BALOBA-1460 file (C-alpha; in Angstrom, 3 decimals):
// residues 106
<rec num="1" residu="x" x="-18.146" y="5.159" z="2.446"/>
<rec num="2" residu="x" x="-14.777" y="4.686" z="3.902"/>
<rec num="3" residu="x" x="-12.435" y="7.190" z="5.863"/>
<rec num="4" residu="x" x="-8.837" y="7.145" z="6.784"/>
<rec num="5" residu="x" x="-8.254" y="8.524" z="9.139"/>
<rec num="6" residu="x" x="-4.857" y="7.730" z="10.391"/>
<rec num="7" residu="x" x="-3.098" y="6.153" z="7.036"/>
<rec num="8" residu="x" x="-0.356" y="5.023" z="10.053"/>
<rec num="9" residu="x" x="-2.810" y="2.984" z="12.222"/>
<rec num="10" residu="x" x="-4.027" y="1.571" z="9.396"/>
<rec num="11" residu="x" x="-0.381" y="0.067" z="7.845"/>
<rec num="12" residu="x" x="0.237" y="-0.413" z="11.418"/>
<rec num="13" residu="x" x="-2.832" y="-2.772" z="11.641"/>
<rec num="14" residu="x" x="-2.297" y="-4.557" z="8.226"/>
<rec num="15" residu="x" x="1.639" y="-4.741" z="9.117"/>
<rec num="16" residu="x" x="1.807" y="-8.328" z="9.132"/>
<rec num="17" residu="x" x="-1.332" y="-9.072" z="6.526"/>
<rec num="18" residu="x" x="1.271" y="-6.869" z="4.348"/>
<rec num="19" residu="x" x="4.595" y="-8.822" z="5.250"/>
<rec num="20" residu="x" x="3.143" y="-12.285" z="4.954"/>
<rec num="21" residu="x" x="2.251" y="-11.032" z="1.198"/>
<rec num="22" residu="x" x="5.808" y="-9.138" z="0.280"/>
<rec num="23" residu="x" x="7.196" y="-12.427" z="1.960"/>
<rec num="24" residu="x" x="4.831" y="-14.128" z="-0.438"/>
<rec num="25" residu="x" x="6.108" y="-12.822" z="-3.413"/>
<rec num="26" residu="x" x="9.583" y="-12.748" z="-2.710"/>
<rec num="27" residu="x" x="10.095" y="-8.945" z="-3.183"/>
<rec num="28" residu="x" x="13.481" y="-7.177" z="-2.953"/>
<rec num="29" residu="x" x="14.041" y="-5.416" z="-0.100"/>
<rec num="30" residu="x" x="12.884" y="-1.436" z="-0.992"/>
<rec num="31" residu="x" x="11.496" y="1.562" z="0.542"/>
<rec num="32" residu="x" x="7.918" y="3.363" z="-0.082"/>
<rec num="33" residu="x" x="6.638" y="6.920" z="1.227"/>
<rec num="34" residu="x" x="2.266" y="6.507" z="0.901"/>
<rec num="35" residu="x" x="1.159" y="10.356" z="1.365"/>
<rec num="36" residu="x" x="-2.592" y="10.369" z="1.791"/>
<rec num="37" residu="x" x="-4.058" y="14.454" z="3.325"/>
<rec num="38" residu="x" x="-0.827" y="15.724" z="4.602"/>
<rec num="39" residu="x" x="-0.396" y="12.543" z="6.541"/>
<rec num="40" residu="x" x="2.980" y="11.171" z="5.238"/>
<rec num="41" residu="x" x="3.785" y="7.457" z="5.883"/>
<rec num="42" residu="x" x="6.645" y="4.781" z="5.287"/>
<rec num="43" residu="x" x="6.802" y="1.611" z="4.303"/>
<rec num="44" residu="x" x="10.534" y="-0.556" z="4.700"/>
<rec num="45" residu="x" x="11.157" y="-3.330" z="3.833"/>
<rec num="46" residu="x" x="14.475" y="-5.564" z="4.698"/>
<rec num="47" residu="x" x="13.384" y="-8.629" z="3.087"/>
<rec num="48" residu="x" x="12.256" y="-9.955" z="6.305"/>
<rec num="49" residu="x" x="9.565" y="-8.066" z="8.546"/>
<rec num="50" residu="x" x="8.560" y="-4.458" z="7.112"/>
<rec num="51" residu="x" x="7.957" y="-1.482" z="9.355"/>
<rec num="52" residu="x" x="5.890" y="1.514" z="8.938"/>
<rec num="53" residu="x" x="7.479" y="4.573" z="10.086"/>
<rec num="54" residu="x" x="8.594" y="8.597" z="8.937"/>
<rec num="55" residu="x" x="8.309" y="8.700" z="5.300"/>
<rec num="56" residu="x" x="10.340" y="9.583" z="2.360"/>
<rec num="57" residu="x" x="11.614" y="13.114" z="1.007"/>
<rec num="58" residu="x" x="10.065" y="11.223" z="-2.453"/>
<rec num="59" residu="x" x="7.056" y="9.769" z="-1.831"/>
<rec num="60" residu="x" x="3.667" y="8.973" z="-3.566"/>
<rec num="61" residu="x" x="0.484" y="10.729" z="-3.244"/>
<rec num="62" residu="x" x="-2.496" y="9.129" z="-3.600"/>
<rec num="63" residu="x" x="-6.416" y="9.848" z="-2.715"/>
<rec num="64" residu="x" x="-7.810" y="8.343" z="0.023"/>
<rec num="65" residu="x" x="-10.137" y="6.413" z="-2.289"/>
<rec num="66" residu="x" x="-7.440" y="5.374" z="-3.862"/>
<rec num="67" residu="x" x="-5.337" y="4.146" z="-0.671"/>
<rec num="68" residu="x" x="-9.001" y="1.822" z="0.508"/>
<rec num="69" residu="x" x="-8.964" y="0.620" z="-2.924"/>
<rec num="70" residu="x" x="-5.510" y="-0.343" z="-2.728"/>
<rec num="71" residu="x" x="-5.950" y="-1.992" z="0.295"/>
<rec num="72" residu="x" x="-8.284" y="-3.951" z="-0.562"/>
<rec num="73" residu="x" x="-6.833" y="-5.367" z="-3.991"/>
<rec num="74" residu="x" x="-9.892" y="-3.333" z="-5.710"/>
<rec num="75" residu="x" x="-7.959" y="-2.291" z="-8.291"/>
<rec num="76" residu="x" x="-3.844" y="-2.939" z="-9.527"/>
<rec num="77" residu="x" x="-1.477" y="-0.313" z="-7.345"/>
<rec num="78" residu="x" x="-0.949" y="1.569" z="-11.336"/>
<rec num="79" residu="x" x="-4.008" y="2.365" z="-11.420"/>
<rec num="80" residu="x" x="-4.100" y="4.411" z="-8.285"/>
<rec num="81" residu="x" x="-0.117" y="5.770" z="-7.817"/>
<rec num="82" residu="x" x="0.628" y="7.976" z="-11.607"/>
<rec num="83" residu="x" x="3.941" y="8.134" z="-13.087"/>
<rec num="84" residu="x" x="6.853" y="5.601" z="-13.374"/>
<rec num="85" residu="x" x="8.205" y="4.835" z="-10.297"/>
<rec num="86" residu="x" x="10.777" y="2.403" z="-9.294"/>
<rec num="87" residu="x" x="9.557" y="1.814" z="-5.859"/>
<rec num="88" residu="x" x="5.718" y="0.454" z="-7.370"/>
<rec num="89" residu="x" x="6.868" y="-3.035" z="-7.488"/>
<rec num="90" residu="x" x="6.788" y="-2.803" z="-3.626"/>
<rec num="91" residu="x" x="3.514" y="-1.543" z="-3.351"/>
<rec num="92" residu="x" x="2.435" y="-3.838" z="-5.908"/>
<rec num="93" residu="x" x="3.723" y="-7.413" z="-3.817"/>
<rec num="94" residu="x" x="2.088" y="-5.236" z="-1.006"/>
<rec num="95" residu="x" x="-1.566" y="-4.782" z="-2.274"/>
<rec num="96" residu="x" x="-1.972" y="-7.947" z="-5.140"/>
<rec num="97" residu="x" x="-5.746" y="-7.800" z="-6.734"/>
<rec num="98" residu="x" x="-7.274" y="-9.864" z="-4.829"/>
<rec num="99" residu="x" x="-10.605" y="-11.643" z="-5.909"/>
<rec num="100" residu="x" x="-13.617" y="-10.667" z="-5.443"/>
<rec num="101" residu="x" x="-17.247" y="-11.891" z="-5.884"/>
<rec num="102" residu="x" x="-19.912" y="-10.266" z="-7.799"/>
<rec num="103" residu="x" x="-24.067" y="-9.733" z="-7.751"/>
<rec num="104" residu="x" x="-25.741" y="-7.100" z="-6.420"/>
<rec num="105" residu="x" x="-23.292" y="-4.674" z="-4.692"/>
<rec num="106" residu="x" x="-21.269" y="-4.916" z="-8.228"/>
């Protein structure tokens, strides 16, 4: 089991990869706040640079398992985030489903 001790630390560490994904997807500018276990972190995209900072008030609450599934590309964002939200498009571009190999583990 993986445990997220610092959501901000995790997102800062993977920010270069997320930036490249958002550029490749030609994602429009936007901002989204993620909240995991009481910690809120904001992601702001200006079209060329991703900034990890303070979360906005209208954050997306996700469980620890959900955020890790998004980060690893195991499930679509829609399976983790409940309800219709405008900022889901940014999360979808930042956390696309990644092809995985199957085997004895799954």
